[in-house]
Every structure is written in C-alpha cells, then in structure tokens.
C-alpha positions as CSV (number, residue, x, y, z in Angstrom):
1,M,-5.5,12.2,-3.1
2,Q,-6.3,11.5,-6.6
3,R,-6.5,8.0,-7.9
4,P,-3.5,6.4,-8.6
5,V,-2.3,5.5,-11.8
6,R,-0.7,2.6,-10.6
7,F,-1.3,0.8,-7.1
8,I,1.3,-1.8,-5.0
9,L,0.1,-4.9,-2.6
10,I,2.3,-6.1,-0.4
11,D,1.3,-9.1,1.9
12,D,3.0,-12.6,2.2
13,E,-1.1,-13.7,1.7
14,V,-1.6,-15.0,-1.7
15,Y,-5.4,-15.1,-1.7
16,S,-4.8,-11.1,-0.4
17,N,-3.4,-10.0,-3.5
18,K,-5.2,-12.1,-5.3
19,I,-8.3,-10.2,-3.3
20,G,-7.2,-6.9,-3.8
21,R,-6.2,-7.6,-7.1
22,A,-9.4,-8.8,-8.8
23,F,-11.1,-5.9,-6.5
24,I,-8.5,-3.1,-8.6
25,K,-9.0,-4.5,-11.8
26,K,-13.1,-4.1,-11.6
27,V,-13.2,-0.6,-10.0
28,Y,-10.2,1.0,-11.6
29,P,-9.7,-0.9,-15.0
30,E,-7.3,0.8,-16.4
31,A,-4.8,0.8,-12.8
32,E,-1.6,-0.9,-13.3
33,I,-1.2,-3.5,-10.3
34,K,1.8,-4.7,-8.4
35,D,2.1,-7.9,-6.1
36,F,4.4,-8.7,-3.9
37,L,4.7,-11.4,-0.8
38,S,7.9,-10.2,0.3
39,P,8.3,-7.0,1.2
40,L,11.9,-6.3,0.5
41,Q,11.6,-7.5,-3.1
42,A,8.7,-4.8,-3.2
43,L,11.4,-1.7,-1.2
44,L,13.3,-2.9,-4.1
45,Y,11.0,-2.3,-7.1
46,I,10.4,1.1,-5.3
47,D,13.6,2.5,-4.6
48,K,14.8,1.8,-8.9
49,E,11.3,2.0,-10.1
50,Y,10.9,5.6,-8.5
51,K,13.7,6.9,-8.8
52,D,13.2,8.8,-12.3
53,S,10.1,9.1,-12.9
54,F,6.5,9.4,-11.2
55,V,3.9,7.9,-10.2
56,P,1.0,8.7,-8.3
57,T,0.9,4.7,-6.5
58,A,-1.5,3.3,-3.1
59,I,0.7,1.2,-1.5
60,L,-1.3,-1.5,-0.1
61,L,0.2,-2.9,3.1
62,D,0.0,-5.5,5.3
63,I,1.7,-4.6,9.0
64,N,2.1,-8.7,10.6
65,M,4.7,-10.1,7.4
66,P,7.5,-12.0,7.7
67,E,11.0,-9.9,7.3
68,L,10.0,-7.1,7.7
69,N,6.9,-6.5,8.9
70,G,4.2,-3.0,7.9
71,W,5.5,-0.7,10.4
72,Q,9.8,-1.5,9.5
73,L,8.6,-1.4,5.9
74,L,7.4,2.0,6.7
75,E,10.6,3.1,8.3
76,K,12.7,2.0,4.4
77,L,10.2,4.3,2.7
78,Q,10.7,7.1,4.9
79,Q,14.5,6.7,4.5
80,M,13.4,6.9,0.5
81,P,14.1,10.4,-1.3
82,L,11.3,13.0,-1.0
83,R,10.1,12.4,-5.0
84,V,9.6,9.3,-3.7
85,K,7.8,9.9,-1.0
86,E,5.7,12.3,-2.8
87,C,4.2,10.1,-5.4
88,I,3.2,7.3,-2.6
89,S,-0.1,6.5,-0.6
90,V,0.1,4.4,1.8
91,F,-2.7,2.6,3.1
92,M,-2.4,-0.5,5.9
93,L,-4.4,-3.4,5.0
94,S,-4.4,-5.7,7.6
95,S,-6.8,-7.8,9.5
96,S,-5.2,-6.3,13.1
97,I,-8.0,-5.1,14.9
98,D,-5.1,-4.0,17.8
99,P,-6.4,-0.4,18.7
100,G,-2.4,0.3,18.8
101,D,-2.3,-0.1,15.1
102,K,-4.9,1.6,14.7
103,Q,-3.8,5.2,16.5
104,R,0.2,4.1,15.7
105,A,-1.1,3.9,11.7
106,K,-2.8,7.4,12.4
107,E,0.0,9.3,13.2
108,H,2.1,8.2,11.1
109,P,3.5,10.3,8.1
110,L,3.7,8.6,5.3
111,I,-0.1,6.6,6.4
112,S,-2.9,7.9,4.5
113,D,-5.2,5.6,5.9
114,Y,-6.2,2.1,8.0
115,I,-8.2,-0.3,6.5
116,E,-9.6,-4.0,8.1
117,K,-8.8,-6.6,5.7
118,P,-10.7,-7.7,3.5
119,L,-10.7,-4.6,1.1
120,S,-13.6,-4.4,-1.3
121,R,-15.2,-2.6,-3.8
122,D,-16.8,0.1,-1.6
123,I,-13.8,0.7,-0.1
124,L,-11.8,1.4,-2.9
125,K,-14.1,3.9,-4.6
126,R,-13.9,5.7,-0.7
127,M,-10.7,6.1,-0.6
128,F,-10.3,8.1,-3.9
129,E,-13.5,9.6,-4.1
130,E,-13.1,13.1,-5.5
C-alpha cells in the first residue's frame, strides 16, 4: 500500500490513541491524524468525509470496544460505497492474542494486516514500505 495521507485511529483507550498519534507524527510528520474513542463517531466521520473525496487513509482499528466492536465496525464499512472502501486500508491494532481473531482478520477483505499492540515506529515503517 502507498503511504496514507490520513490516519484514523479508532480505539476506546485514550492512551492507545495518544501513543498511536505520537508514533505516526514521528514517522510521518506531514500526515493528518484523526482519532476516535467512539466507533460510532468514527463511522459518521468516514461516511461524511469520504463521500466526495479520495484521501488515501489507514485506519488503525481496535477489536474490543463498547458501542461497536472492531468486527461490527468492519461490517458497517463493508456496506459503504466502493469509492469509500477504495481509499481506506484497515489495520487491526489489538492486544488480543486470540488466534481466532488473527485468522479472522487474515480472511477479512478489508483488513490489510493484524498488528499486536503496542504500535511502534518499526511497525509503522514496515506497514508502508515501498
């Protein structure tokens, strides 16, 4: 995948989003970063923002969250128009070590990779190596 212009962090843990934001800014200082504690707010943003624009975007998505878990959010993304799905790449970023989650992520058409927390500079660089 080409390096994204925008990153969207979706995690109900404040510190996970802060850590993600800090690493992204260090590795890609020009990147735009949006973070959401609420999966529902993230979906509203994506639906509104990507209707008429094409911005290469990486979504770093946690699995275990209230309101909607990561899998439920992916179901909602699947229902969005193709033009929305074409500009996003989803990376599961989770502390889950459940092999079932890893396998499910591997098989999901919207997921580019499964990454175990914590996020690091090296992981970010590997995600978008050219």
